[in-house]
C-alpha positions as CSV (number, residue, x, y, z in Angstrom):
1,M,-18.7,-6.5,20.2
2,Q,-17.5,-9.5,18.0
3,V,-19.1,-12.9,17.1
4,R,-17.3,-16.0,16.0
5,V,-17.8,-18.0,13.0
6,K,-16.9,-21.3,12.0
7,E,-14.8,-21.6,8.6
8,A,-16.0,-23.8,5.8
9,S,-13.3,-26.5,6.8
10,G,-15.1,-26.8,10.1
11,Q,-11.5,-26.8,11.5
12,A,-11.6,-23.3,12.9
13,V,-13.3,-20.6,14.8
14,T,-12.7,-16.8,13.6
15,P,-13.7,-13.6,15.3
16,M,-15.3,-10.9,13.4
17,P,-17.3,-7.7,14.1
18,G,-20.6,-8.1,15.5
19,G,-22.0,-5.1,13.6
20,P,-21.0,-2.1,11.5
21,I,-17.7,-0.6,12.3
22,S,-18.0,3.4,12.6
23,G,-15.3,6.0,12.8
24,P,-13.2,8.0,10.2
25,S,-12.1,4.8,8.5
26,A,-15.6,4.2,7.5
27,W,-15.7,6.6,4.7
28,Y,-17.3,6.7,1.5
29,G,-15.8,7.8,-2.0
30,K,-18.4,10.0,-3.0
31,D,-18.0,12.2,0.0
32,L,-14.5,12.6,0.0
33,E,-14.0,13.3,-3.9
34,G,-15.5,16.9,-3.6
35,S,-13.4,17.4,-0.5
36,T,-9.9,18.5,0.1
37,A,-9.7,17.7,3.8
38,W,-7.3,14.7,2.7
39,M,-4.8,17.1,1.1
40,Y,-1.9,19.0,2.8
41,T,-0.4,21.8,0.7
42,L,3.0,22.8,1.4
43,S,3.6,26.6,2.2
44,D,6.6,28.4,0.7
45,A,8.3,28.6,4.0
46,E,7.8,24.9,4.3
47,I,9.5,24.2,1.1
48,V,12.4,26.5,2.0
49,E,12.8,24.0,5.2
50,L,12.7,21.0,3.0
51,D,15.3,22.5,1.0
52,D,17.6,23.2,4.0
53,A,16.8,19.6,5.2
54,L,18.2,18.2,1.5
55,K,21.3,20.2,2.0
56,A,22.0,18.9,5.4
57,A,21.2,15.3,4.1
58,Q,23.7,15.9,1.2
59,S,26.3,17.1,3.2
60,T,26.2,13.7,5.2
61,G,28.0,12.1,1.9
62,R,25.7,9.1,2.6
63,D,24.0,7.0,0.2
64,I,20.3,7.7,0.1
65,A,19.5,4.2,1.5
66,K,21.8,5.0,4.6
67,L,20.1,8.1,5.3
68,R,18.1,8.4,8.7
69,Q,15.3,10.9,9.9
70,A,18.0,12.4,11.9
71,D,19.9,13.4,8.7
72,F,17.1,15.2,7.5
73,P,15.9,17.5,10.5
74,L,12.8,19.4,10.3
75,P,12.5,21.8,13.2
76,K,8.6,22.7,12.1
77,L,7.6,20.2,9.7
78,A,8.4,17.3,11.7
79,A,4.9,17.9,14.1
80,T,3.0,18.3,10.9
81,F,4.2,15.1,9.4
82,N,3.9,13.4,12.7
83,A,0.2,14.6,12.7
84,L,-0.3,13.3,9.1
85,R,1.2,10.1,9.9
86,E,-1.2,9.7,12.8
87,E,-4.2,10.5,10.4
88,V,-3.0,7.9,7.9
89,L,-2.3,5.0,10.7
90,R,-5.7,5.9,12.9
91,G,-7.8,8.4,11.1
92,R,-9.1,8.4,7.4
93,G,-6.2,6.1,6.4
94,F,-4.6,8.2,3.8
95,V,-3.3,11.8,3.0
96,L,-1.9,13.6,-0.1
97,I,1.0,16.1,0.2
98,R,1.0,18.6,-2.6
99,G,3.2,21.5,-3.7
100,L,6.7,20.2,-3.9
101,P,8.2,21.7,-6.8
102,I,9.5,18.8,-8.4
103,E,10.7,20.4,-11.5
104,R,13.5,22.4,-9.5
105,Y,15.0,18.9,-8.5
106,T,17.3,16.3,-10.3
107,M,16.5,12.9,-9.7
108,A,18.9,12.3,-6.9
109,E,17.6,15.3,-5.3
110,S,13.9,14.5,-5.6
111,A,14.8,10.7,-4.3
112,T,16.5,12.2,-1.3
113,L,13.8,14.8,-0.5
114,Y,11.2,12.1,-0.6
115,W,13.4,9.5,1.0
116,G,13.7,12.5,4.0
117,I,10.0,13.0,4.0
118,G,9.2,9.1,4.1
119,S,11.0,8.8,6.9
120,Y,8.9,10.8,9.1
121,F,6.3,8.1,8.2
122,G,8.2,4.9,8.9
123,H,11.6,3.2,7.8
124,A,11.8,1.8,4.2
125,V,11.4,-1.7,3.6
126,P,12.4,-3.5,0.4
127,Q,9.7,-3.8,-2.2
128,N,10.7,-6.6,-4.3
129,G,13.1,-9.4,-4.4
130,K,15.6,-7.3,-5.9
131,G,16.0,-5.4,-2.5
132,H,14.9,-2.1,-3.8
133,L,14.1,0.2,-0.9
134,L,13.0,2.9,-3.6
135,G,10.7,1.6,-6.3
136,H,10.0,3.3,-9.6
137,V,6.4,2.7,-10.7
138,I,6.8,3.1,-14.7
139,D,5.7,1.2,-17.7
140,L,8.8,-1.5,-18.6
141,G,6.8,-3.4,-21.1
142,R,5.9,-6.3,-19.1
143,D,3.0,-8.7,-19.7
144,P,0.4,-8.3,-17.2
145,E,-0.4,-12.0,-17.2
146,D,3.2,-13.2,-16.6
147,T,3.2,-14.9,-13.5
148,S,6.8,-13.2,-12.9
149,A,5.7,-9.8,-13.5
150,R,4.6,-7.0,-11.3
151,I,1.5,-4.9,-12.5
152,Y,3.3,-1.6,-11.6
153,Q,5.8,-2.4,-14.5
154,T,2.8,-2.3,-16.9
155,T,0.3,0.2,-18.2
156,A,-2.8,-2.1,-17.3
157,R,-5.1,-1.1,-14.5
158,Q,-3.7,-2.8,-11.3
159,T,-7.1,-3.8,-9.7
160,Y,-7.7,-3.2,-6.1
161,H,-5.1,-4.7,-3.7
162,V,-2.7,-4.1,-0.8
163,D,1.1,-4.4,-0.5
164,T,3.2,-6.3,2.3
165,C,3.9,-3.2,4.3
166,D,2.1,-0.9,6.9
167,I,2.1,2.4,4.8
168,V,2.6,2.5,0.9
169,S,3.8,5.7,-0.5
170,L,3.9,7.2,-4.2
171,L,5.8,10.6,-5.5
172,C,4.5,11.7,-8.8
173,L,7.3,12.7,-11.0
174,Q,5.8,12.6,-14.5
175,K,2.0,12.2,-15.1
176,A,0.5,10.0,-18.0
177,K,-0.9,11.3,-21.2
178,A,-4.2,9.9,-20.1
179,G,-5.4,7.9,-17.5
180,G,-3.4,6.6,-14.5
181,L,-5.6,8.0,-11.8
182,S,-5.2,6.6,-8.5
183,S,-7.9,5.3,-6.7
184,L,-8.6,4.3,-3.2
185,V,-11.4,2.4,-1.1
186,S,-11.9,1.8,2.5
187,G,-11.7,-1.8,3.5
188,V,-14.2,-1.0,6.4
189,T,-16.7,0.4,4.4
190,I,-16.4,-2.6,2.0
191,F,-17.2,-4.6,5.1
192,N,-19.9,-2.6,6.2
193,E,-21.8,-2.9,3.2
194,M,-20.9,-6.5,2.5
195,S,-22.4,-7.4,5.9
196,K,-25.4,-5.3,5.3
197,R,-26.2,-6.5,1.8
198,R,-25.2,-10.2,1.9
199,P,-24.3,-11.3,5.7
200,D,-23.8,-14.6,4.5
201,L,-20.9,-13.9,2.4
202,A,-19.2,-11.5,4.7
203,P,-17.8,-14.5,7.1
204,V,-16.1,-16.4,3.9
205,L,-13.6,-13.3,3.7
206,F,-12.4,-14.1,7.1
207,E,-11.1,-17.6,5.9
208,N,-7.9,-18.0,4.7
209,F,-7.0,-17.5,0.9
210,E,-3.7,-18.7,-0.7
211,T,-1.9,-15.8,-2.6
212,D,0.8,-16.2,-5.1
213,R,4.3,-14.6,-4.3
214,R,5.2,-14.1,-8.0
215,G,8.5,-16.0,-7.8
216,E,9.7,-13.7,-4.8
217,V,9.9,-16.4,-2.2
218,P,11.8,-16.0,1.1
219,P,13.9,-18.4,2.7
220,G,11.7,-21.5,4.2
221,R,8.4,-20.0,2.7
222,N,6.0,-21.7,0.3
223,A,5.5,-20.0,-3.4
224,Y,2.4,-18.7,-2.0
225,Y,1.3,-17.4,1.4
226,S,-2.1,-18.1,3.1
227,A,-4.1,-15.3,5.2
228,P,-7.5,-14.0,5.2
229,V,-8.8,-10.8,3.4
230,F,-10.5,-9.7,6.6
231,S,-9.1,-10.3,10.3
232,W,-11.0,-8.7,13.4
233,H,-8.0,-8.2,16.0
234,E,-7.9,-6.1,19.1
235,G,-10.7,-4.2,18.2
236,L,-9.5,-3.6,14.4
237,L,-10.3,-4.7,10.9
238,T,-7.5,-5.4,8.9
239,N,-7.5,-6.3,5.3
240,Q,-5.3,-7.7,2.8
241,F,-6.3,-8.4,-1.1
242,V,-4.5,-9.2,-4.4
243,R,-7.3,-10.8,-6.3
244,R,-5.0,-11.4,-9.5
245,Y,-2.4,-13.0,-7.3
246,M,-5.2,-15.1,-5.4
247,E,-6.4,-16.5,-8.7
248,S,-2.6,-17.2,-10.0
249,A,-1.9,-19.3,-6.8
250,R,-4.3,-21.9,-8.1
251,R,-1.4,-22.8,-10.7
252,F,0.2,-24.6,-7.8
253,P,-1.0,-28.5,-7.4
254,D,-1.6,-28.3,-3.5
255,V,-3.9,-25.1,-3.8
256,K,-7.3,-26.2,-4.2
257,P,-9.6,-24.1,-6.7
258,F,-11.9,-21.5,-5.4
259,T,-15.4,-22.5,-3.9
260,D,-18.4,-21.3,-5.4
261,K,-19.1,-19.3,-2.1
262,Q,-15.5,-17.8,-2.3
263,L,-16.0,-16.8,-5.8
264,E,-19.2,-15.0,-5.0
265,A,-17.5,-13.3,-2.0
266,L,-14.5,-12.3,-3.9
267,D,-16.8,-10.8,-6.7
268,L,-19.0,-8.7,-4.4
269,F,-15.6,-7.6,-2.9
270,E,-14.6,-5.9,-5.9
271,K,-17.8,-4.9,-7.2
272,L,-18.1,-3.0,-3.8
273,A,-14.5,-1.7,-4.4
274,D,-15.4,0.0,-7.7
275,E,-18.5,1.2,-6.1
276,L,-17.1,3.0,-3.1
277,C,-14.0,4.2,-4.2
278,M,-12.7,7.8,-4.8
279,F,-10.2,8.7,-7.5
280,M,-7.5,11.3,-7.4
281,D,-5.2,12.5,-10.2
282,F,-1.6,13.1,-9.4
283,E,0.4,16.3,-10.2
284,P,4.0,16.4,-10.4
285,G,5.3,16.6,-6.7
286,D,2.1,15.0,-5.2
287,M,3.0,12.6,-2.3
288,Q,0.4,10.2,-1.4
289,F,0.7,7.9,2.0
290,V,-1.7,5.0,2.5
291,H,-2.4,2.7,5.3
292,N,-2.1,-0.8,3.7
293,H,-3.7,-2.4,6.7
294,Q,-7.1,-0.3,6.1
295,I,-7.0,1.2,2.5
296,L,-6.9,-0.6,-0.6
297,H,-5.3,1.0,-3.9
298,D,-5.7,0.8,-7.4
299,R,-4.7,2.5,-10.7
300,T,-6.4,3.2,-14.1
301,E,-5.0,1.8,-17.2
302,F,-3.2,4.6,-18.8
303,E,-1.4,6.0,-22.1
304,D,2.3,7.6,-21.9
305,F,3.0,10.6,-24.0
306,P,5.5,9.5,-27.1
307,D,8.5,11.2,-25.4
308,K,8.1,10.6,-21.9
309,K,6.7,8.0,-19.7
310,R,4.5,8.4,-16.6
311,H,6.9,7.8,-13.5
312,L,6.2,7.6,-9.7
313,L,8.8,6.9,-7.0
314,R,7.5,4.5,-4.5
315,L,8.5,3.7,-0.7
316,W,7.2,0.7,1.4
317,L,7.4,1.9,5.0
318,C,7.3,0.6,8.4
319,P,6.0,3.0,11.2
320,P,7.3,2.7,14.8
321,D,3.6,3.0,16.0
322,G,1.7,0.9,13.6
323,R,-1.4,-1.3,14.4
324,P,-1.0,-4.8,15.9
325,L,-1.4,-7.5,13.3
326,P,-3.4,-10.7,13.8
327,P,-1.4,-14.1,13.8
328,S,-3.3,-15.0,10.6
329,Y,-1.0,-12.5,8.7
330,G,2.1,-14.1,9.7
331,D,2.8,-16.2,6.9
332,K,2.3,-13.1,4.6
333,Y,4.9,-11.2,6.7
334,N,7.1,-14.2,6.9
335,G,6.5,-14.9,10.5
336,D,7.2,-11.5,11.8
337,I,4.4,-9.3,12.7
338,E,6.2,-7.3,15.4
339,V,5.1,-3.6,15.3
340,G,8.0,-1.2,14.0
341,N,9.6,-4.4,12.4
342,R,7.9,-6.0,9.8
343,G,7.0,-5.7,5.9
344,G,8.8,-6.0,2.9
345,M,10.5,-8.6,0.8
346,Y,13.6,-10.2,2.1
347,I,15.1,-12.6,-0.2
348,D,18.7,-14.3,0.3
349,G,21.4,-12.6,-1.7
350,A,19.5,-9.3,-2.3
351,R,21.4,-6.4,-1.7
352,L,19.4,-3.5,0.1
353,H,19.7,-0.2,-2.2
354,A,17.9,2.7,-3.4
355,P,18.2,2.8,-7.3
356,L,17.7,6.3,-8.9
357,E,16.7,4.7,-12.4
358,P,14.2,1.9,-13.3
359,V,15.6,-1.4,-13.3
């Protein structure tokens, strides 16, 4: 069932669910933190299979960015990774794969292994205006208030958000000295709770909000994109949210200030995210895969060791069997929301590549 609500502008009618959404995506953090149902631990035999696939990929002589799933053969593990991708896309919305002995490998070997595993979840798309297909999440000393900086280049808390892709993944190379916990929350559960507690505010988040592109502007697009926080499309609730960038978009003269109602709705959204989330602490070798259209992610503030920094590799992935996206997200996705062919930041002049060092 769905209902239709008129936007505050009075210019459009937007569909939204007519009641609470049920199913595996409607989880509560307190129920999952004590569980290991979301974790898959690799066996010794599976690690041997991954090592064999690594050798096969290396034998091609190709650059990491040119490797494809066929270059990383997994006769037995392929079925497991396909099932885990299904859980990410149509189940709980995330999975953690544990047990990769990351200390055995060089940076190039770690990146190749991660790239190969990622290929079973989707093909990599660029994460920034530099064309990076493989990202490095590490403190580069950037100021979180700098509108040209990305929060993953700092030690600051990220706050709950999603990225411009179907699946976002992280591989932990090095933990922080303190902090740096990963936090996830279900957008479906936030919607259900908001609808129950403040049914007057839930419809506000189905209206469009401008969001700053932070200087990474595709050809023919504005310096910000416009999209709703929630969208109800083909029986699925899809979410997108980056509060910090929504706020910085107000710096543009053609973007109106938030209304009081919008601020109230955004504040409640974040309050609920903090209340309903779950935390997980990465160990070296852990790989997390998260459905960006269903789950919001965050990271707590952290402190590095004096002689080594918290360091994660990241992939933005486009699976061949993702969910249909609503037309209202077209601006965010640069006009292309086709399943299997969307996501990423494509900027004129950027060369697609997979750097092995943070840049």
